[in-house]
C-alpha positions as CSV (number, residue, x, y, z in Angstrom):
1,X,-0.1,0.2,0.1
2,X,1.4,3.5,-1.1
3,X,2.1,5.8,1.8
4,X,-0.3,8.6,2.0
5,X,0.9,12.3,2.2
6,X,-0.1,12.9,5.9
7,X,1.9,9.6,6.6
8,X,4.9,11.0,4.8
9,X,4.9,14.2,6.6
10,X,4.4,12.4,9.7
11,X,7.4,9.9,9.1
12,X,9.4,13.2,8.3
13,X,8.2,15.0,11.7
14,X,9.2,12.0,13.7
15,X,12.7,12.1,12.1
16,X,13.0,15.9,12.6
17,X,11.8,15.5,16.2
18,X,14.4,12.8,17.0
19,X,17.3,14.7,15.5
20,X,16.2,17.6,17.6
21,X,16.4,15.4,20.6
22,X,19.8,13.9,19.7
23,X,21.3,17.8,19.0
24,X,19.9,18.3,22.8
25,X,21.3,15.3,24.3
26,X,25.0,14.1,23.5
27,X,24.4,11.6,26.3
28,X,21.5,10.1,24.3
29,X,23.6,9.8,21.4
30,X,26.3,7.6,23.3
31,X,23.5,5.5,24.7
32,X,22.5,4.7,21.3
33,X,25.6,4.0,20.1
34,X,25.5,6.7,17.5
35,X,28.5,8.7,18.5
36,X,30.9,6.8,16.3
37,X,30.4,8.5,12.8
38,X,28.3,11.4,11.8
39,X,27.7,12.4,15.6
40,X,31.1,11.6,16.7
41,X,31.6,15.0,18.1
42,X,28.8,14.5,20.6
43,X,31.0,11.9,22.5
44,X,33.1,14.9,24.6
45,X,29.9,16.6,25.8
46,X,27.3,15.9,28.7
47,X,23.6,17.2,28.5
48,X,22.9,21.0,29.5
49,X,21.2,20.8,32.9
50,X,20.8,24.1,33.6
51,X,17.5,26.2,34.4
52,X,17.6,27.6,31.2
53,X,18.1,24.1,29.6
54,X,14.7,23.1,31.6
55,X,12.8,26.1,30.3
56,X,14.0,25.4,26.9
57,X,13.1,21.7,26.9
58,X,9.3,23.0,28.1
59,X,9.3,25.6,25.0
60,X,10.4,22.9,22.4
61,X,8.1,20.3,23.7
62,X,4.9,22.8,23.1
63,X,6.3,23.5,19.6
64,X,6.7,19.9,18.6
65,X,3.1,19.3,20.0
66,X,1.9,22.1,17.6
67,X,3.6,20.7,14.7
68,X,2.0,17.4,15.2
69,X,-1.3,18.8,15.4
70,X,-0.6,20.2,11.9
71,X,-1.2,16.6,10.6
72,X,-4.7,15.5,10.0
73,X,-5.0,12.5,12.5
74,X,-8.1,11.3,10.9
75,X,-6.6,10.0,7.8
76,X,-3.9,8.1,9.5
77,X,-4.3,4.2,9.6
78,X,-2.1,1.3,10.9
79,X,1.2,1.8,12.4
80,X,1.0,5.6,11.3
81,X,-2.0,6.2,13.6
82,X,-0.3,4.2,16.4
83,X,2.8,6.4,16.0
84,X,0.8,9.5,16.0
85,X,-1.3,8.7,19.1
86,X,1.8,7.7,21.0
87,X,3.7,10.9,20.2
88,X,0.8,12.9,21.1
89,X,0.2,11.1,24.3
90,X,3.9,11.9,25.6
91,X,4.0,15.4,24.4
92,X,0.5,16.0,26.0
93,X,1.5,14.7,29.4
94,X,4.7,16.7,29.2
95,X,3.1,19.9,28.5
96,X,0.6,19.4,31.2
97,X,3.2,18.5,34.0
98,X,5.3,21.5,32.5
99,X,2.5,24.1,32.6
100,X,1.2,22.9,36.1
101,X,4.2,22.3,37.9
102,X,7.4,24.5,38.3
103,X,9.7,22.0,39.7
104,X,11.5,18.7,39.2
105,X,11.8,18.0,35.6
106,X,8.7,18.0,33.3
107,X,10.0,14.6,31.5
108,X,11.3,13.3,34.7
109,X,9.5,10.9,37.4
110,X,10.6,12.6,40.4
111,X,10.0,16.1,41.9
112,X,13.6,15.8,43.5
113,X,16.6,17.1,41.4
114,X,18.5,15.4,44.4
115,X,17.8,12.4,46.6
116,X,19.3,9.2,47.4
117,X,17.9,7.9,44.3
118,X,18.2,11.0,41.9
119,X,21.2,13.1,40.8
120,X,24.2,13.1,38.6
121,X,26.3,12.0,41.2
122,X,24.9,8.6,40.2
123,X,23.9,9.0,37.0
124,X,27.2,10.3,35.4
125,X,29.7,8.0,36.8
126,X,27.4,5.0,35.8
127,X,26.9,6.4,32.1
128,X,30.5,7.2,31.6
129,X,31.7,3.5,33.0
130,X,29.2,1.7,30.9
131,X,28.0,3.6,28.1
132,X,30.9,5.7,27.0
133,X,33.0,3.2,25.0
134,X,36.6,3.6,24.7
135,X,38.3,2.1,21.4
136,X,40.7,4.9,20.4
137,X,42.5,7.7,21.9
138,X,40.0,10.1,20.7
139,X,37.6,8.1,22.8
140,X,39.8,8.5,25.8
141,X,40.2,12.2,25.0
142,X,36.4,12.6,25.0
143,X,36.1,10.9,28.1
144,X,38.7,13.2,30.0
145,X,36.4,16.1,28.5
146,X,33.4,14.6,29.9
147,X,34.9,14.0,33.3
148,X,35.7,17.7,33.3
149,X,32.1,18.6,32.5
150,X,30.9,16.4,35.2
151,X,31.8,19.3,37.5
152,X,29.7,21.7,35.6
153,X,26.7,19.2,35.3
154,X,27.0,19.0,39.3
155,X,26.9,23.0,39.6
156,X,23.9,23.1,37.1
157,X,22.1,20.6,39.4
158,X,22.6,22.5,42.4
159,X,21.3,25.6,40.8
160,X,18.0,23.7,40.1
161,X,18.1,22.3,43.4
162,X,18.4,26.1,44.9
163,X,15.3,27.1,42.6
164,X,13.0,24.1,43.6
165,X,13.9,24.7,47.4
166,X,12.9,28.2,47.0
167,X,9.4,26.8,45.6
168,X,9.1,24.6,48.7
169,X,10.1,21.4,47.3
170,X,12.4,19.7,49.6
171,X,12.9,15.7,50.0
172,X,12.0,14.0,53.2
173,X,14.8,13.9,55.7
174,X,15.7,10.4,54.8
175,X,16.2,11.1,51.3
176,X,18.5,14.0,52.0
177,X,20.5,12.1,54.4
178,X,20.8,9.4,52.1
179,X,22.0,11.4,49.3
180,X,24.6,13.2,51.5
181,X,26.1,9.7,52.6
182,X,26.5,8.8,49.1
183,X,27.7,11.9,47.8
184,X,30.2,11.9,50.5
185,X,31.4,8.6,49.9
186,X,32.1,9.5,46.3
187,X,33.9,12.9,47.3
188,X,36.0,11.3,50.0
189,X,37.2,8.4,47.6
190,X,41.3,9.0,46.5
191,X,41.5,10.0,42.9
192,X,44.1,7.1,42.4
193,X,41.3,4.8,43.3
194,X,38.1,6.5,41.9
195,X,35.9,4.6,39.8
196,X,35.9,7.4,37.5
197,X,39.6,7.4,37.2
198,X,39.9,3.7,37.0
199,X,37.2,3.1,34.5
200,X,39.4,5.1,32.0
201,X,42.6,3.6,33.0
202,X,41.5,0.1,32.9
203,X,39.9,0.4,29.6
204,X,42.8,2.3,27.9
205,X,45.0,-0.4,28.9
206,X,43.0,-3.1,27.6
207,X,42.9,-1.5,24.3
208,X,46.7,-0.6,24.3
209,X,46.3,3.0,24.4
210,X,49.3,5.0,25.5
211,X,49.2,8.0,27.6
212,X,49.1,9.2,31.2
213,X,45.4,8.6,31.7
214,X,45.7,7.9,35.5
215,X,47.5,11.2,36.2
216,X,45.4,13.4,33.8
217,X,42.0,11.8,34.9
218,X,43.1,11.9,38.6
219,X,43.9,15.8,38.5
220,X,40.6,16.5,36.8
221,X,38.7,14.3,39.3
222,X,40.6,16.1,42.3
223,X,40.7,19.5,40.8
224,X,37.1,19.9,39.5
225,X,34.8,16.9,40.2
226,X,35.5,16.6,43.8
227,X,35.1,20.2,44.6
228,X,31.8,20.0,43.0
229,X,30.8,17.1,44.7
230,X,32.0,19.0,47.9
231,X,29.6,22.0,47.1
232,X,26.3,19.6,46.5
233,X,27.4,18.0,49.6
234,X,27.3,21.6,51.3
235,X,24.1,22.3,49.7
236,X,22.5,19.3,50.9
237,X,23.7,19.6,54.3
238,X,22.3,23.2,54.5
239,X,19.0,21.7,53.2
240,X,18.7,18.8,56.1
241,X,17.4,21.1,58.9
242,X,14.6,22.2,56.4
243,X,13.6,18.6,55.5
244,X,10.8,17.1,57.1
245,X,9.9,13.5,58.1
246,X,6.7,13.3,56.1
247,X,7.1,10.8,53.2
248,X,4.4,12.0,50.8
249,X,4.2,14.4,48.0
250,X,0.9,15.7,49.3
251,X,3.1,18.2,51.4
252,X,4.6,19.8,48.2
253,X,2.8,22.7,46.3
254,X,-0.4,21.7,44.9
255,X,0.8,18.0,46.0
256,X,-2.4,16.1,45.9
257,X,-2.8,17.2,42.4
258,X,0.6,16.5,41.4
259,X,0.4,12.8,42.8
260,X,-2.6,12.3,40.7
261,X,-0.8,13.7,37.5
262,X,2.1,11.6,38.3
263,X,0.1,8.3,39.1
264,X,-1.5,8.9,35.6
265,X,1.7,9.6,33.9
266,X,3.3,6.4,35.4
267,X,0.2,4.0,34.7
268,X,-0.8,5.7,31.4
269,X,-4.7,5.2,32.8
270,X,-6.9,7.6,34.4
271,X,-7.3,5.5,37.7
272,X,-7.5,7.5,40.9
273,X,-5.5,6.9,43.8
274,X,-8.3,5.5,45.9
275,X,-9.3,3.0,43.1
276,X,-5.5,1.9,42.7
277,X,-5.2,1.4,46.9
278,X,-8.5,-0.4,46.6
279,X,-7.2,-2.9,43.8
280,X,-4.1,-3.2,45.8
281,X,-5.8,-4.6,48.9
282,X,-7.8,-7.1,46.8
283,X,-4.7,-8.4,45.1
284,X,-2.8,-8.7,48.4
285,X,-5.5,-10.7,49.8
286,X,-6.1,-13.0,46.8
287,X,-2.3,-13.6,46.4
288,X,-1.9,-14.4,50.0
289,X,-4.2,-17.1,49.9
290,X,-2.4,-18.5,46.8
291,X,0.7,-18.6,49.0
292,X,-1.1,-19.9,52.1
293,X,-1.7,-23.1,50.0
294,X,1.7,-23.2,48.4
295,X,3.6,-22.7,51.7
296,X,1.4,-25.5,53.3
297,X,2.2,-27.6,50.8
298,X,6.1,-27.3,51.6
299,X,5.1,-28.2,55.3
300,X,5.3,-24.6,56.5
301,X,2.2,-23.8,58.2
302,X,2.8,-21.6,61.2
303,X,2.7,-18.0,61.3
304,X,1.4,-15.5,58.8
305,X,2.3,-15.4,55.2
306,X,4.8,-12.9,55.7
307,X,6.2,-14.4,58.6
308,X,6.8,-17.9,56.5
309,X,8.4,-15.8,53.7
310,X,10.7,-14.2,56.3
311,X,11.6,-17.8,57.4
312,X,12.4,-18.6,54.0
313,X,14.7,-15.6,53.7
314,X,16.4,-16.1,56.9
315,X,17.1,-19.8,55.9
316,X,20.8,-20.1,55.2
317,X,20.4,-23.3,53.1
318,X,18.8,-20.9,50.2
319,X,21.6,-18.6,50.2
320,X,24.7,-17.8,48.2
321,X,28.2,-17.4,50.2
322,X,28.5,-13.7,50.6
323,X,31.7,-13.9,49.0
324,X,33.2,-12.8,45.5
325,X,33.3,-16.8,44.9
326,X,29.6,-17.0,45.9
327,X,28.7,-13.9,43.7
328,X,30.6,-15.4,40.7
329,X,28.5,-18.7,41.2
330,X,25.2,-16.8,41.6
331,X,25.7,-15.1,38.3
332,X,26.8,-18.3,36.7
333,X,23.6,-20.0,37.7
334,X,21.4,-17.4,36.5
335,X,23.0,-17.8,33.1
336,X,22.0,-21.2,32.9
337,X,18.4,-20.1,33.7
338,X,18.6,-17.6,30.9
339,X,19.9,-20.6,28.3
340,X,16.9,-22.9,29.5
341,X,14.2,-20.3,29.2
342,X,15.9,-19.3,25.6
343,X,14.9,-23.0,24.3
344,X,11.3,-22.7,25.1
345,X,10.6,-19.1,23.8
346,X,9.8,-20.3,20.1
347,X,6.6,-22.0,21.2
348,X,5.1,-18.6,22.7
349,X,6.9,-16.1,20.4
350,X,6.8,-15.7,16.5
351,X,9.7,-13.2,16.5
352,X,12.6,-13.1,18.8
353,X,15.3,-10.9,19.2
354,X,19.0,-11.3,17.8
355,X,20.6,-9.3,20.7
356,X,22.2,-11.3,23.6
357,X,21.8,-10.3,27.1
358,X,24.9,-10.1,29.8
359,X,24.1,-10.4,33.6
360,X,26.7,-8.1,35.8
361,X,26.2,-7.1,39.4
362,X,25.3,-3.9,40.2
363,X,28.3,-1.3,40.4
364,X,29.4,-1.2,44.3
365,X,29.4,2.5,44.3
366,X,25.5,2.6,43.7
367,X,24.5,-0.9,45.3
368,X,23.5,0.6,48.8
369,X,20.4,2.2,47.3
370,X,19.8,0.4,44.1
371,X,17.0,-2.1,43.3
372,X,17.6,-5.6,43.4
373,X,17.5,-6.0,39.7
374,X,17.2,-3.9,36.8
375,X,17.7,-4.0,33.1
376,X,19.6,-1.7,30.6
377,X,18.8,-2.1,27.0
378,X,22.0,-2.6,24.6
379,X,22.9,0.0,21.8
380,X,21.0,0.3,18.6
381,X,24.3,-0.7,16.7
382,X,24.4,-4.0,18.8
383,X,28.1,-3.0,20.0
384,X,26.7,-3.3,23.8
385,X,24.4,-6.0,24.7
386,X,21.3,-5.7,26.9
387,X,22.5,-5.7,30.6
388,X,20.8,-7.4,33.5
389,X,22.3,-6.1,36.5
390,X,21.8,-7.8,40.0
391,X,22.2,-6.2,43.2
392,X,24.8,-8.5,45.3
393,X,25.5,-6.1,48.2
394,X,24.6,-8.9,50.5
395,X,23.4,-12.3,49.0
396,X,21.3,-12.8,51.9
397,X,18.9,-10.5,50.3
398,X,19.0,-12.7,47.1
399,X,17.9,-16.4,48.2
400,X,17.9,-19.0,45.7
401,X,14.0,-19.1,45.4
402,X,13.8,-15.5,44.6
403,X,16.0,-15.4,41.5
404,X,14.2,-17.5,38.9
405,X,11.5,-14.9,38.6
406,X,13.8,-11.8,38.7
407,X,15.7,-13.0,36.1
408,X,12.6,-13.9,33.7
409,X,11.4,-10.3,34.5
410,X,14.8,-8.7,33.8
411,X,16.0,-10.7,30.9
412,X,13.8,-13.1,28.9
413,X,10.8,-13.2,28.4
414,X,10.9,-9.9,30.2
415,X,12.6,-6.6,29.7
416,X,15.4,-8.1,27.3
417,X,13.0,-9.6,25.2
418,X,10.6,-6.8,24.8
419,X,13.2,-4.0,24.5
420,X,15.3,-5.7,22.0
421,X,12.4,-6.3,19.8
422,X,11.6,-2.7,20.1
423,X,15.0,-1.6,19.1
424,X,15.3,-4.2,16.2
425,X,12.0,-3.1,14.6
426,X,11.5,-1.3,11.7
427,X,9.8,1.6,13.6
428,X,11.0,5.2,13.4
429,X,14.1,6.0,15.5
430,X,12.0,7.8,18.2
431,X,9.7,5.0,18.8
432,X,12.6,2.5,18.8
433,X,13.8,4.1,22.0
434,X,10.8,5.2,23.7
435,X,9.6,3.8,27.1
436,X,6.2,3.8,29.1
437,X,6.6,2.3,32.5
438,X,3.3,0.4,32.6
439,X,3.8,-1.1,29.3
440,X,7.2,-2.3,29.8
441,X,7.3,-3.0,33.5
442,X,3.5,-4.6,33.0
443,X,5.0,-6.8,30.1
444,X,8.0,-7.8,32.5
445,X,5.5,-8.8,35.0
446,X,3.1,-10.7,32.5
447,X,6.4,-12.4,31.6
448,X,6.7,-13.6,34.9
449,X,3.4,-15.3,34.7
450,X,4.1,-16.6,31.5
451,X,7.1,-18.4,32.7
452,X,5.0,-20.2,35.0
453,X,2.7,-21.2,32.2
454,X,5.7,-22.2,30.2
455,X,6.3,-24.8,32.7
456,X,9.5,-23.2,34.2
457,X,8.5,-23.9,37.9
458,X,7.3,-27.7,37.3
459,X,10.3,-28.9,39.3
460,X,10.8,-25.9,41.3
461,X,7.9,-25.3,44.0
462,X,10.0,-22.9,45.9
463,X,10.8,-21.0,42.8
464,X,7.2,-21.1,42.2
465,X,6.6,-19.6,45.6
466,X,9.1,-16.8,44.6
467,X,6.9,-16.2,41.5
468,X,4.0,-15.6,43.9
469,X,5.8,-13.6,46.5
470,X,7.2,-11.2,43.5
471,X,3.5,-11.0,42.4
472,X,2.5,-10.2,45.9
473,X,5.3,-7.8,46.2
474,X,3.5,-5.8,43.3
475,X,0.2,-5.7,44.9
476,X,1.8,-4.3,48.1
477,X,3.3,-1.6,45.8
478,X,-0.1,-0.3,44.9
479,X,-1.2,-0.2,48.6
480,X,2.0,1.4,49.9
481,X,2.7,3.9,47.0
482,X,-0.8,5.2,47.2
483,X,-0.7,4.9,51.2
484,X,2.3,7.1,51.2
485,X,1.1,9.8,48.5
486,X,-2.6,10.0,48.9
487,X,-3.5,8.5,52.5
488,X,-0.4,10.2,54.1
489,X,1.1,7.3,55.5
490,X,4.3,7.7,57.2
491,X,7.6,6.0,56.2
492,X,7.4,3.8,59.2
493,X,3.7,2.8,58.6
494,X,4.8,1.9,55.0
495,X,7.8,0.0,55.9
496,X,5.5,-2.2,58.7
497,X,2.9,-2.9,56.0
498,X,5.4,-4.0,53.4
499,X,7.2,-6.4,56.0
500,X,4.0,-8.0,57.5
501,X,2.4,-8.6,53.9
502,X,5.7,-10.3,52.3
503,X,8.5,-10.8,55.0
504,X,11.1,-9.3,52.9
505,X,14.4,-8.1,55.0
506,X,14.0,-5.0,56.9
507,X,16.9,-3.4,54.8
508,X,15.2,-4.3,51.6
509,X,11.7,-3.0,52.6
510,X,13.4,0.2,53.7
511,X,15.0,0.7,50.2
512,X,11.7,-0.1,48.5
513,X,9.8,2.3,50.6
514,X,12.2,5.1,50.3
515,X,12.2,4.5,46.5
516,X,8.4,5.1,46.4
517,X,8.8,8.4,48.1
518,X,11.3,9.6,45.5
519,X,9.3,8.2,42.2
520,X,5.5,8.8,43.3
521,X,3.2,6.8,41.3
522,X,5.9,4.7,39.6
523,X,5.6,1.9,41.7
524,X,1.8,1.5,40.8
525,X,2.7,0.9,36.9
526,X,4.1,-2.7,37.1
527,X,1.0,-4.6,38.2
528,X,-1.6,-2.2,36.5
529,X,0.4,-3.0,33.3
530,X,0.2,-6.7,33.9
531,X,-3.4,-6.5,34.4
532,X,-4.1,-4.6,31.4
533,X,-1.8,-7.3,29.2
534,X,-3.9,-10.2,30.9
535,X,-7.2,-8.6,30.2
536,X,-6.2,-7.8,26.7
537,X,-5.1,-11.4,26.1
538,X,-8.4,-12.9,27.6
539,X,-10.2,-10.6,25.3
540,X,-8.3,-11.7,22.4
541,X,-9.2,-15.3,23.1
542,X,-12.7,-14.5,23.4
543,X,-12.8,-12.6,20.1
544,X,-10.6,-14.9,18.1
545,X,-11.9,-18.2,19.5
546,X,-9.9,-21.0,17.9
547,X,-8.0,-18.8,15.6
548,X,-5.9,-17.2,18.8
549,X,-2.4,-18.0,18.6
550,X,-0.3,-16.7,21.5
551,X,2.7,-16.2,19.1
552,X,0.5,-13.9,16.8
553,X,-0.8,-11.8,20.1
554,X,2.7,-11.6,21.4
555,X,3.7,-10.0,18.0
556,X,0.8,-7.7,17.8
557,X,1.4,-6.3,21.3
558,X,5.4,-6.1,20.9
559,X,6.4,-5.1,17.5
560,X,4.8,-1.8,17.7
561,X,7.3,-1.0,20.4
562,X,6.3,0.7,23.6
563,X,2.9,2.1,24.1
564,X,0.5,4.1,26.2
565,X,-1.9,1.4,27.8
566,X,-4.7,3.4,26.0
567,X,-3.1,2.9,22.6
568,X,-2.0,-0.9,23.3
569,X,-5.9,-1.4,23.7
570,X,-6.4,0.0,20.4
571,X,-3.7,-1.8,18.7
572,X,-4.9,-5.4,20.2
573,X,-8.6,-4.5,19.1
574,X,-6.9,-4.2,15.4
575,X,-5.4,-7.6,16.0
576,X,-8.6,-9.0,17.0
577,X,-10.4,-8.0,13.9
578,X,-7.7,-9.7,11.5
């Protein structure tokens, strides 16, 4: 079918949008692996994080929305209509946030520029170490320029912090303290052992590059980065007396409305906090009953479900040794899990990704506050594989029975499969790199259930308890996130509910709850996204009857790339009509 004039205009506009985005973000250029040829000059620069840049981003978003609306949506069909609706959703959501709230980033999920989880003191070291590739002397020189630019970024961020504090936006006291501890650790690290210095030295040596990289990077680190980190520490220390212990964003300017908007943004639904809270309570009750039966089948009948799950956590027979050797073995065992599920994928997926997934431990300098596991997509050119990170700060937090589900979630058939298919698709570039939390995290939770349906727990009853535990965990998130931000629960009340429901170690519960305080609404996207995938699958089954093919259903939902859930609904409806 020939492309219509409106579809041609849309393709050109989407290409213009991504080129504008790449012009604005040299870090995105590097993350996508596009800094090797035409955009090689981007490799020596970091993004502009100034207040002026934040205002400019808002204005550019409004301009893009105006240009998009210049295309007649009514004549678009198929993937063109999907692309239009998806971009319109993104821009309208950002415009609404940017117009109403003068703090945080209009394209970010947190109201806090700096916290124990947000800030360039975390993001840039990880970016330089894992995404800035070093193959040539030019790459090493670009690294040094970016290292020097790190100090500028930190000061720009401090300027934005001061702006938001003046508007009445201060993180909770425990978030401020956590940020100070982590910043101080980075600031106090000797230059000769600093991760940012050693990353360059190690990789330059591996590539046989001559040069005094240790000395040059060490001087930049000591003379520029450390003083800038010190200024951030001082700013946060000055802020600490103003920080209160109230955990929720309800206390921020127009805070109740802010939470409602962030919940809508995270879930791409119009559900209200009270509805989400009630749904969470129902899910917790239902999954607790399922766990009750599974635990009894394993001879565990004493105490609450949470207490019995804690007993499993505390049982040393399920722990890997908390040593370097034990952690290496843990990762090796996870690689075997990935190989096992890989062999079963063709029965459930028509299209499979070409990209490989690599399992790594979370860098020690961020593991104190990082999640238990997370995924980082590979580069578009295939030079960097998809990375599944697992937090091994203490293997007691990762007992064996919890690891299969985490692995299916983060790698295959979860994040790696979904995001790699998106990158390898024929979509416009801007759509290849897009992310919607409810779609992506919802898919990863759906993938956990799919792993059960694929029979991956048939000989692993404790692993299936781990799967039910993780599903319960996402139900608990609905209750706790809305409890903190809408019902005004305290941090301690949220931690208590969390531990009583699923029995996780106190340290893990605290990390999770403090995460919800920083990213309001984000934790709700997982289960609500999963429920949407399941609802659409059941609807497709009912509509197609004997013609339903789960492989075709997965292609229909995955190949158009990440979508708002409202757009996913229309995509699956179109699949049902085929």
